[in-house]
Each structure stands twice: as structure tokens, then as C-alpha cells.
DOVO-428740 format. One line per 3 residues: for each residue x, y, z of C-alpha. Coordinates in nm, 2 decimals. Layout:
BEGIN
X Y Z ~ ...
This chain:
BEGIN
0.00 0.00 0.00 ~ 0.14 0.34 -0.09 ~ 0.27 0.59 0.17
0.01 0.85 0.05 ~ -0.28 0.60 0.09 ~ -0.16 0.49 0.43
-0.13 0.86 0.53 ~ -0.48 0.93 0.40 ~ -0.63 0.64 0.61
-0.45 0.76 0.92 ~ -0.56 1.11 0.85 ~ -0.93 1.01 0.81
-0.92 0.82 1.14 ~ -0.74 1.10 1.32 ~ -0.98 1.36 1.18
-1.28 1.17 1.30 ~ -1.13 1.12 1.64 ~ -1.02 1.48 1.67
-1.34 1.64 1.55 ~ -1.61 1.47 1.76 ~ -1.84 1.74 1.89
-1.80 1.82 2.26 ~ -2.03 1.65 2.50 ~ -2.36 1.84 2.56
-2.39 2.03 2.90 ~ -2.52 1.82 3.19 ~ -2.89 1.86 3.25
-2.99 2.10 3.53 ~ -2.94 1.95 3.87 ~ -2.66 1.72 3.77
-2.29 1.79 3.85 ~ -2.09 1.93 3.56 ~ -1.86 1.70 3.37
-1.51 1.65 3.51 ~ -1.24 1.87 3.39 ~ -1.01 1.68 3.15
-0.70 1.56 3.32 ~ -0.47 1.75 3.08 ~ -0.64 2.08 3.19
-0.63 1.97 3.56 ~ -0.25 1.94 3.52 ~ -0.21 2.27 3.34
0.11 2.44 3.44 ~ 0.10 2.82 3.48 ~ 0.32 3.00 3.23
0.54 3.18 3.49 ~ 0.79 3.45 3.41 ~ 1.08 3.21 3.47
0.93 2.94 3.24 ~ 0.88 3.19 2.96 ~ 1.25 3.29 2.99
1.37 2.93 3.01 ~ 1.10 2.70 2.86 ~ 1.11 2.33 2.89
1.24 2.16 2.57 ~ 0.90 1.99 2.53 ~ 0.69 2.30 2.52
0.63 2.59 2.28 ~ 0.51 2.87 2.51 ~ 0.52 3.17 2.28
0.51 3.26 1.91 ~ 0.87 3.19 1.83 ~ 0.92 2.97 2.14
1.18 3.19 2.30 ~ 1.21 3.57 2.34 ~ 1.50 3.59 2.10
1.28 3.50 1.81 ~ 1.48 3.20 1.69 ~ 1.19 2.97 1.60
1.41 2.68 1.71 ~ 1.32 2.36 1.89 ~ 1.59 2.18 2.09
1.41 1.84 2.03 ~ 1.60 1.59 1.82 ~ 1.39 1.28 1.81
1.28 1.36 1.45 ~ 1.60 1.36 1.24 ~ 1.73 1.37 0.89
1.74 0.99 0.91 ~ 1.38 0.92 1.01 ~ 1.18 1.23 0.88
1.08 1.02 0.57 ~ 0.85 0.83 0.82 ~ 0.67 1.15 0.93
0.30 1.11 0.90 ~ -0.01 1.29 1.03 ~ -0.14 1.16 1.37
-0.44 1.40 1.38 ~ -0.60 1.69 1.20 ~ -0.86 1.94 1.33
-1.07 2.16 1.11 ~ -1.10 2.52 1.25 ~ -1.42 2.59 1.07
-1.27 2.92 0.93 ~ -1.13 3.03 0.60 ~ -0.87 3.31 0.53
-0.51 3.31 0.63 ~ -0.42 3.09 0.92 ~ -0.09 3.25 1.02
-0.07 3.16 1.40 ~ 0.15 2.89 1.55 ~ 0.00 2.63 1.78
0.11 2.72 2.14 ~ 0.18 2.41 2.35 ~ 0.20 2.40 2.73
0.24 2.07 2.91 ~ 0.01 1.88 2.67 ~ -0.24 2.16 2.61
-0.25 2.32 2.27 ~ -0.39 2.67 2.21 ~ -0.46 2.79 1.85
-0.58 3.13 1.73 ~ -0.77 3.15 1.40 ~ -0.93 3.41 1.18
-1.28 3.50 1.30 ~ -1.17 3.60 1.65 ~ -1.15 3.23 1.76
-0.92 3.06 2.01 ~ -0.93 2.68 2.04 ~ -0.78 2.46 2.31
-0.70 2.10 2.22 ~ -0.54 1.81 2.38 ~ -0.20 1.82 2.20
-0.15 1.44 2.19 ~ -0.49 1.35 2.04 ~ -0.65 1.66 1.90
-0.95 1.63 2.14 ~ -1.14 1.96 2.17 ~ -1.12 2.10 2.52
-1.28 2.44 2.47 ~ -1.36 2.70 2.20 ~ -1.36 3.08 2.25
-1.53 3.31 2.00 ~ -1.56 3.68 2.01 ~ -1.82 3.81 1.76
-1.68 4.07 1.53 ~ -1.86 4.40 1.58 ~ -2.09 4.51 1.29
-1.89 4.73 1.05 ~ -1.56 4.65 1.21 ~ -1.25 4.75 1.00
-1.03 4.44 0.97 ~ -0.89 4.43 0.61 ~ -0.63 4.16 0.70
-0.85 3.89 0.83 ~ -0.59 3.69 1.02 ~ -0.42 3.66 1.36
-0.06 3.57 1.42 ~ -0.10 3.40 1.75 ~ -0.14 3.41 2.13
0.06 3.48 2.45 ~ 0.05 3.28 2.77 ~ 0.11 3.42 3.11
0.03 3.27 3.45 ~ -0.31 3.10 3.41 ~ -0.43 3.31 3.12
-0.42 3.31 2.74 ~ -0.40 3.65 2.57 ~ -0.55 3.72 2.23
-0.57 4.04 2.02 ~ -0.90 4.05 1.85 ~ -0.91 4.20 1.50
-1.10 4.51 1.59 ~ -0.81 4.62 1.83 ~ -0.93 4.46 2.16
-0.70 4.27 2.39 ~ -0.87 3.98 2.56 ~ -0.76 3.77 2.85
-0.90 3.41 2.86 ~ -0.89 3.16 3.15 ~ -0.66 2.88 3.02
-0.85 2.60 3.19 ~ -1.20 2.70 3.10 ~ -1.19 2.92 2.79
-1.39 3.19 2.97 ~ -1.31 3.56 2.91 ~ -1.15 3.73 3.21
-1.12 4.08 3.09 ~ -1.11 4.28 2.76 ~ -0.93 4.61 2.70
-0.96 4.84 2.40 ~ -0.63 4.88 2.23 ~ -0.75 5.17 2.01
-1.05 5.30 1.82 ~ -1.13 5.06 1.54 ~ -1.36 5.30 1.35
-1.05 5.52 1.29 ~ -0.87 5.24 1.11 ~ -0.68 5.08 1.40
-0.70 4.69 1.39 ~ -0.48 4.41 1.52 ~ -0.30 4.12 1.35
-0.01 4.05 1.58 ~ 0.02 3.80 1.86 ~ 0.07 3.97 2.20
0.39 3.92 2.40 ~ 0.40 3.86 2.77 ~ 0.70 3.96 2.99
0.71 3.98 3.37 ~ 0.34 4.05 3.42 ~ 0.30 4.29 3.12
0.13 4.21 2.79 ~ 0.25 4.41 2.49 ~ 0.05 4.47 2.18
0.05 4.71 1.89 ~ -0.19 4.83 1.62 ~ -0.20 4.76 1.24
-0.36 5.01 1.01 ~ -0.09 5.21 0.83 ~ -0.31 5.21 0.52
-0.57 5.41 0.72 ~ -0.34 5.70 0.84 ~ -0.31 5.58 1.20
-0.03 5.69 1.44 ~ 0.16 5.37 1.52 ~ 0.23 5.26 1.88
0.30 4.97 2.11 ~ 0.13 4.95 2.45 ~ 0.18 4.75 2.77
-0.12 4.61 2.97 ~ -0.12 4.46 3.32 ~ -0.17 4.08 3.27
-0.39 4.05 3.58 ~ -0.62 4.35 3.54 ~ -0.60 4.46 3.18
-0.51 4.82 3.28 ~ -0.28 5.00 3.04 ~ 0.06 5.06 3.19
0.22 5.27 2.91 ~ 0.19 5.35 2.54 ~ 0.48 5.44 2.32
0.42 5.60 1.98 ~ 0.63 5.52 1.68 ~ 0.58 5.87 1.54
0.69 6.14 1.78 ~ 0.48 6.44 1.86 ~ 0.63 6.79 1.82
0.91 6.84 2.08 ~ 0.97 6.47 2.13 ~ 1.30 6.31 2.00
1.27 6.24 1.63 ~ 1.00 6.50 1.57 ~ 1.25 6.71 1.38
1.24 6.45 1.11 ~ 0.88 6.53 1.02 ~ 0.74 6.84 0.85
0.58 7.11 1.06 ~ 0.21 7.08 1.11 ~ -0.02 6.79 1.21
0.11 6.53 0.97 ~ 0.26 6.33 1.26 ~ -0.09 6.25 1.38
-0.14 6.02 1.07 ~ 0.22 5.93 1.02 ~ 0.19 5.55 1.01
0.46 5.33 1.17 ~ 0.23 5.04 1.24 ~ 0.34 4.75 1.46
0.21 4.44 1.28 ~ 0.43 4.17 1.42 ~ 0.52 4.05 1.77
0.84 4.21 1.91 ~ 1.14 4.01 2.02 ~ 1.29 4.07 2.37
1.63 4.06 2.54 ~ 1.60 3.98 2.91 ~ 1.95 4.08 2.98
1.88 4.45 2.89 ~ 1.50 4.44 2.93 ~ 1.46 4.57 2.58
1.19 4.50 2.33 ~ 1.29 4.51 1.97 ~ 0.99 4.64 1.77
0.96 4.65 1.39 ~ 0.76 4.94 1.24 ~ 0.57 5.00 0.92
0.59 5.26 0.65 ~ 0.48 5.63 0.67 ~ 0.14 5.78 0.60
0.06 5.86 0.33 ~ 0.27 5.62 0.13 ~ 0.47 5.87 -0.09
0.76 6.03 0.09 ~ 0.76 6.37 -0.08 ~ 0.43 6.43 0.10
0.62 6.42 0.43 ~ 0.97 6.56 0.37 ~ 1.23 6.43 0.62
1.35 6.09 0.75 ~ 1.02 6.03 0.93 ~ 1.14 5.86 1.24
1.05 5.60 1.36 ~ 0.89 5.45 1.05 ~ 1.05 5.16 0.86
1.27 5.10 1.17 ~ 1.37 4.87 1.45 ~ 1.33 5.05 1.78
1.46 4.93 2.12 ~ 1.20 5.00 2.40 ~ 1.25 4.96 2.77
0.99 4.70 2.87 ~ 0.93 4.85 3.21 ~ 0.89 5.21 3.12
0.82 5.22 2.74 ~ 1.11 5.46 2.68 ~ 1.27 5.44 2.34
1.64 5.36 2.40 ~ 1.77 5.32 2.04 ~ 1.67 5.27 1.68
1.79 5.17 1.34 ~ 1.60 5.31 1.04 ~ 1.63 5.10 0.72
1.48 5.34 0.47 ~ 1.45 5.70 0.56 ~ 1.15 5.88 0.40
1.02 5.53 0.30 ~ 0.82 5.55 -0.02 ~ 0.80 5.19 -0.15
0.55 5.04 0.11 ~ 0.84 4.83 0.25 ~ 0.71 4.81 0.60
1.00 4.67 0.81 ~ 0.76 4.52 1.07 ~ 0.95 4.19 1.12
1.15 4.23 1.44 ~ 1.52 4.13 1.42 ~ 1.62 3.81 1.60
1.85 3.84 1.90 ~ 2.16 3.64 1.83 ~ 2.53 3.70 1.87
2.75 3.66 1.56 ~ 3.12 3.70 1.46 ~ 3.28 3.94 1.21
3.65 3.97 1.16 ~ 3.74 3.78 1.48 ~ 3.51 3.99 1.69
3.19 3.87 1.86 ~ 2.90 4.11 1.83 ~ 2.60 4.12 2.05
2.38 4.10 1.75 ~ 2.05 4.17 1.59 ~ 1.97 4.02 1.25
1.69 4.15 1.04 ~ 1.58 4.00 0.70 ~ 1.40 4.30 0.57
1.12 4.36 0.32 ~ 1.35 4.61 0.13 ~ 1.55 4.30 0.01
1.85 4.35 0.24 ~ 1.99 4.13 0.52 ~ 2.09 4.36 0.81
2.35 4.27 1.07 ~ 2.32 4.51 1.37 ~ 2.48 4.54 1.71
2.26 4.58 2.02 ~ 2.35 4.73 2.36 ~ 2.17 4.86 2.66
2.02 5.12 2.43 ~ 2.19 5.22 2.10 ~ 2.15 5.00 1.79
2.46 5.02 1.57 ~ 2.50 4.91 1.21 ~ 2.75 4.63 1.13
2.68 4.51 0.78 ~ 2.40 4.50 0.51 ~ 2.38 4.31 0.19
2.10 4.21 -0.05 ~ 1.95 3.86 -0.03 ~ 1.73 3.91 -0.35
1.78 4.14 -0.65 ~ 1.75 4.50 -0.52 ~ 1.80 4.80 -0.75
1.70 5.10 -0.53 ~ 2.00 5.12 -0.29 ~ 2.32 5.21 -0.48
2.53 5.16 -0.16 ~ 2.51 5.17 0.22 ~ 2.71 5.41 0.44
2.97 5.19 0.60 ~ 2.93 5.37 0.94 ~ 2.56 5.42 0.97
2.40 5.18 0.71 ~ 2.21 5.47 0.56 ~ 2.12 5.38 0.20
2.22 5.59 -0.10 ~ 1.90 5.58 -0.30 ~ 1.87 5.58 -0.67
1.62 5.87 -0.70 ~ 1.50 5.74 -1.04 ~ 1.36 5.44 -0.86
1.20 5.64 -0.58 ~ 0.82 5.70 -0.64 ~ 0.69 6.06 -0.61
0.38 6.26 -0.65 ~ 0.30 6.22 -1.02 ~ 0.63 6.04 -1.07
0.62 5.67 -1.16 ~ 0.91 5.46 -1.04 ~ 0.99 5.10 -1.12
1.18 4.90 -0.85 ~ 1.28 4.56 -0.72 ~ 1.17 4.39 -0.50
0.80 4.46 -0.52 ~ 0.61 4.62 -0.23 ~ 0.56 4.27 -0.09
0.93 4.27 -0.04 ~ 1.21 4.01 -0.06 ~ 1.06 3.87 0.26
0.73 3.98 0.41 ~ 0.60 3.91 0.76 ~ 0.68 3.53 0.77
0.96 3.49 1.03 ~ 1.30 3.34 0.97 ~ 1.45 3.07 1.19
1.80 3.03 1.34 ~ 1.97 2.71 1.44 ~ 2.26 2.74 1.69
2.38 2.40 1.57 ~ 2.44 2.51 1.20 ~ 2.49 2.88 1.29
2.25 2.95 1.00 ~ 1.94 3.15 0.95 ~ 1.66 3.02 0.72
1.48 3.28 0.51 ~ 1.14 3.25 0.32 ~ 1.23 3.47 0.03
1.06 3.58 -0.30 ~ 1.27 3.67 -0.60 ~ 1.18 3.80 -0.95
0.88 4.01 -0.84 ~ 0.92 4.38 -0.90 ~ 0.67 4.67 -0.91
0.58 5.03 -0.98 ~ 0.43 5.31 -0.77 ~ 0.31 5.66 -0.85
0.18 5.91 -0.60 ~ -0.15 6.09 -0.63 ~ -0.18 6.47 -0.61
-0.45 6.49 -0.34 ~ -0.45 6.26 -0.03 ~ -0.73 6.37 0.20
-0.74 6.21 0.55 ~ -1.08 6.08 0.65 ~ -1.08 5.87 0.97
-1.14 5.50 0.89 ~ -1.08 5.55 0.52 ~ -0.77 5.46 0.31
-0.48 5.70 0.34 ~ -0.25 5.57 0.08 ~ -0.23 5.82 -0.20
-0.06 5.59 -0.45 ~ -0.13 5.35 -0.73 ~ 0.08 5.04 -0.77
0.15 4.74 -0.99 ~ 0.34 4.42 -0.92 ~ 0.49 4.22 -1.20
0.69 3.90 -1.26 ~ 1.03 3.96 -1.42 ~ 1.02 3.84 -1.79
1.18 3.51 -1.83 ~ 1.18 3.44 -1.45 ~ 1.24 3.07 -1.38
1.12 3.08 -1.02 ~ 0.97 3.30 -0.75 ~ 0.98 3.14 -0.40
1.30 3.05 -0.23 ~ 1.43 2.91 0.10 ~ 1.77 3.05 0.17
2.03 2.95 0.44 ~ 2.29 3.21 0.55 ~ 2.58 3.15 0.78
2.56 3.43 1.04 ~ 2.93 3.43 1.13 ~ 3.06 3.48 0.77
2.75 3.67 0.63 ~ 2.73 3.44 0.33 ~ 2.46 3.24 0.17
2.52 2.86 0.20 ~ 2.23 2.71 0.01 ~ 1.91 2.80 -0.18
1.61 2.59 -0.26 ~ 1.39 2.73 -0.54 ~ 1.02 2.68 -0.60
0.98 2.70 -0.98 ~ 0.60 2.75 -0.98 ~ 0.52 2.91 -0.65
0.58 3.21 -0.43 ~ 0.69 3.15 -0.07 ~ 0.48 3.26 0.23
0.61 3.00 0.47 ~ 0.73 3.08 0.82 ~ 1.03 2.87 0.93
1.10 2.62 1.20 ~ 1.45 2.49 1.27 ~ 1.51 2.19 1.50
1.80 2.02 1.68 ~ 1.73 1.71 1.47 ~ 1.90 1.89 1.18
1.58 1.99 1.00 ~ 1.40 2.30 0.87 ~ 1.02 2.29 0.83
0.82 2.53 0.63 ~ 0.51 2.55 0.40 ~ 0.43 2.87 0.21
0.37 2.72 -0.14 ~ 0.07 2.69 -0.36 ~ 0.10 2.32 -0.39
-0.03 2.28 -0.03 ~ 0.29 2.10 0.07 ~ 0.45 2.10 0.42
0.83 2.06 0.36 ~ 1.13 1.94 0.56 ~ 1.48 2.03 0.45
1.82 1.91 0.56 ~ 1.94 2.22 0.76 ~ 2.30 2.18 0.65
2.26 2.11 0.28 ~ 1.92 2.23 0.18 ~ 1.82 1.89 0.04
1.44 1.84 0.04 ~ 1.39 1.53 0.25 ~ 1.01 1.51 0.30
0.69 1.68 0.20 ~ 0.32 1.61 0.26 ~ 0.01 1.77 0.10
-0.23 1.94 0.34 ~ -0.58 2.06 0.28 ~ -0.48 2.41 0.18
-0.17 2.63 0.15 ~ 0.04 2.68 0.47 ~ 0.10 3.03 0.59
0.10 2.92 0.96 ~ 0.41 2.91 1.18 ~ 0.53 2.55 1.24
0.62 2.44 1.59 ~ 0.76 2.12 1.76 ~ 0.67 1.99 2.10
0.68 1.66 2.30 ~ 0.42 1.47 2.50 ~ 0.48 1.15 2.69
0.83 1.12 2.54 ~ 0.72 1.16 2.17 ~ 0.81 1.45 1.95
0.55 1.61 1.73 ~ 0.55 1.88 1.46 ~ 0.24 2.10 1.42
0.13 2.37 1.18 ~ -0.19 2.54 1.07 ~ -0.29 2.52 0.70
-0.51 2.79 0.56 ~ -0.44 3.00 0.25 ~ -0.54 3.36 0.25
-0.47 3.74 0.28 ~ -0.15 3.85 0.10 ~ -0.07 3.50 -0.03
-0.40 3.49 -0.22 ~ -0.33 3.84 -0.35 ~ 0.01 3.75 -0.48
-0.13 3.43 -0.63 ~ -0.37 3.65 -0.82 ~ -0.08 3.86 -0.96
0.09 3.55 -1.09 ~ -0.23 3.40 -1.23 ~ -0.28 3.72 -1.44
0.09 3.72 -1.55 ~ 0.09 3.36 -1.66 ~ -0.26 3.22 -1.69
-0.29 2.86 -1.60 ~ 0.05 2.81 -1.44 ~ -0.06 2.91 -1.09
-0.39 2.74 -1.01 ~ -0.61 2.86 -0.73 ~ -0.54 2.72 -0.39
-0.83 2.57 -0.18 ~ -0.90 2.76 0.14 ~ -1.02 2.63 0.47
-0.82 2.61 0.79 ~ -0.70 2.31 0.98 ~ -0.44 2.22 1.25
-0.21 1.94 1.14 ~ 0.01 1.74 1.38 ~ 0.27 1.50 1.26
0.50 1.23 1.42 ~ 0.73 0.96 1.31 ~ 0.56 0.62 1.26
């Protein structure tokens, strides 16, 4: 019997087992059903556990505060990954982009999905433990219908609802404990990011740069939901950085959205936050560098004070939101060890930076895909020398590479301390044009873009999506795997077993590569395309790999561009979300 057929039979059995409806409530007068043992044994996610998680658990979006996306489990290896098969699958009941990782704590899995839904499952079997839904308010503005995950702290699960509301949920019961408004949704503020919990605070920011918001990140008390501080990414007049904005009220709609969960350095107590582009999109409407848009900013987690920053593209005009936070990893250059930050940016450059107790310093930058906008980088500051012919303006069309989707978009990289490599979900051979409009009126809750754009496939391109591996100590690419007929929207997972897992392709495959060589060792077709973040965990001595499959949002939009460029070569991808869990048979 073929491997595919065996896998299908196992999948059907697992799906039936995992998706049995929960038992009906006990009739009045009878005692409630017993709490499942896995919930009875729930371990609070203490501050210490979050800083040093057990190898078997995956307690936050990238598992550890440094953002590595690395599992120290090594039961699944390059030698046995060919025997990896699904053990259960659970349909979420939702469509659109399923971008969140499963979060696993001592055998309990928590999954966030589109539609303001959080599901708790028994990680070993897929049995439904509870389901939380928060109805979306009528008329809510949530153009990116997705969520990128959850945070755990103490006995609670924290979820940022799309309409910019932070919700605390009781981990054992799925009941709402409190809800706090992040910002006013009717003015264009919404949320896609997973919260981050550190030492009793929960951090969350707002999306909405396309609506002329003023970006920020805020801290809420994990126990009460009370806001502790709020730090804006666009300074008001008189604040540091305000001199980089034109005089007037433009800062009020300056952009700088925070779309993706920050990374954190416990040693310095600094959050590293990625920020989006300016508002409106075209830089000649807002002369100046426009701090702190298109930047990484270092923020004191206790006070919210901005301690340092690095801006990738001053006066950003290409919609290259640099919202992905840099990973916190030390690297070598020229015999020197740097306390490092590494950012694989939407602008098509790989940035090596140095962190400290405040200041962020430039070390090195180099393109990882074709980039024709930067002529060079200042060797001291990293400030780019921009080819002005390729900078869009009001009434001025510019053609540039990579496209506004970037060389890498939001999907996170992974780092393996064993190989000393980072693994990048890249897209090559996509370029674009932008032209600014004359009038860009600001109306709360309406688009504040002021530009028209196109994206195109480079003539003669032989591929789009790539997985790249770079050695962080020599700053050189080691291997590349190309996808001839697909883009890549796949977040990365590296493991101590010498593997790299990712999805991201329009063939619905979940892939495993040899982390050292890039050889494709295994792949398995799921129900939809995978834009979820893979994780690995262990229960009762057995290692599992889990991921959400569910195509949507930007991946669907890019697929549409490719379909129009080459009709018939890029077929539609079925939608519909599901959690998949794999183990070696």
C-alpha cells in the first residue's frame, strides 16, 4: 500500500477522532462533567518558564524571546523524517489566512484562527477542550482577516481580536476574564499581531498604516488589563525624532504600524519592535527621514522609553514596512563577537546590527534578493544611498525591485545554533511600480495611501519562491532551494534534529529540508496552502511537529498577480483552515 494512501487512512481516522463534537452540557441539577486531566494538570506560564522554557513546550510565538523559531528536540531527524505522517488533524471551521502557531504548554495546545477564535486542544490526540469566539462588531474594519497568535502568562491566554481589543482568557475553561480596547477601530486601528507577555505585562501594537493611524505599542497589566504605558512610533512635536517630520499635524497620521510580535532581550530588558511605513505612502508628501517609520526600535519593557533605533529606509516610499523584528543572536565578524540583531527586511536587504543597553549600531548589510533601489550603504551608519530614479513621487512613476511585498514579508525566519545559519522564506523575481496621487485627504477610517501600484513577474523568471540559508558568522549564503511555480509565504522552524520545516507554497505541501545542505527530505500535502508558523513539542516522550494550514490574505493576492501574469500556471489554492500534527511512525 502506498505511503500516500496509508497517510490518507491515518488522516481520516485521526480527523474523525479529533473532531467529535464536545459532549452536551449536563442537565440541570446534575454535576458538571469532570475537567479533563490535561487541563487539571495545566502548568502556569510563569515569568521564569517563559524565559527558560522546557524543551518539550512551545510557550510563545517563536518559542523563545530571542525569536529564533528553534526547537531543541531531536527525536525527529534527517534519518527518520521520511517516516513522518499525520497523527491527527482538526478543522478550525474558518477560512482566510491561518498564520498563527500552535502554542503548547504541558500537553495543552492553544490555537488562534481568523474570525476571533481561540481553540484549546489536547496536543496528543486533537480532542477539543474548549472553544472561545468573540463576535466581530458590525462594521468593524479588519482588512487583513488573520491573527498571528497568542501569548500565555500565569493562568491566562491573551488574544488580540481583529478590531483592536486585547482579551484575557482563562486557560483551563476558555472563559473571558477581561477585555481592554487597544485603540478605536472605527478610525482604522486593527490588530493582527500576537501579544507578547513579559514579567506581568502584555505588549500589543496596532496595524492600520493604510488608514493613516499613528503607530504605537502599549503595555497592559496581565492580571487586570489596565494599560501601563503607550509608546508611539511617530513622535509628537518636541519629542525626540519630531525634527524628522514636516511642521504641522502630519505626525498624527504618520503610520509606523506595529504588525508583528516584538522580540525581547531579558539581559537588557529591551523589546525590539519593527515598524511599518509612513502615511501617506509617498515620501515627498512628508519631507524628512520620518522617524521611527521603517525601523527597528529598542524599547524599555518596564517604562516604554525608546532607547535606540535603526531606520532601514529614511523617508520610506515603497511600502516596505519593516515590521518583522530582528532576531536576538550573537555573531562573529573579523574575529570579533558582536551582541547582535539580524533582520531580513522587506527592502530586500539582510541587516546585521549590534545591540547594547540602548543604542543600535550598524554592522553590515547586503541584498539577499535582487534590489535596484540602494546604490550603496554608508559603512558607518548603514544609511542607503537611494537611486532617485527608482523612488516614487507625486505624479512620478518609479519601477523598482523587489516589489512592495518585499524580498521577505512578515513570515519569520528561523535560526539554528547547531548550524549557525538563519533560514529565510524569500521571494525573487517580483518587482513593481508606484506613483503618488496629487491629493491625499485624510478621513478617519478611510484609506490613506495616495498611490497606485502594480506588481509584475520579471520576464523570463524561472522561479519566485526560495528558501535561503545564510551563515551568520561569515555573512554568506550557504544554500538556496527554489520553487519554480510558487511564491513562498512560509514561516520557518529549525530543529536540533538537523531539519528545517516550512510551508508557504501553492501546492499545499509541508516541507522538511536538511538544515545543513538544503536537500528536500520530505513533503506532505495538506488541505490548503500553509501560511502558519510551524512548531515542535513533546508529549509522553514523543516529539510532534504541528502547523496550521489555511491560505489567505497576501498569499491569495500574490497568487492572483501570478495568475494574471501567466494564466494557467498558478492554479487557485483551496481555502479552509486546519491544524495538522505529525509524528514519526
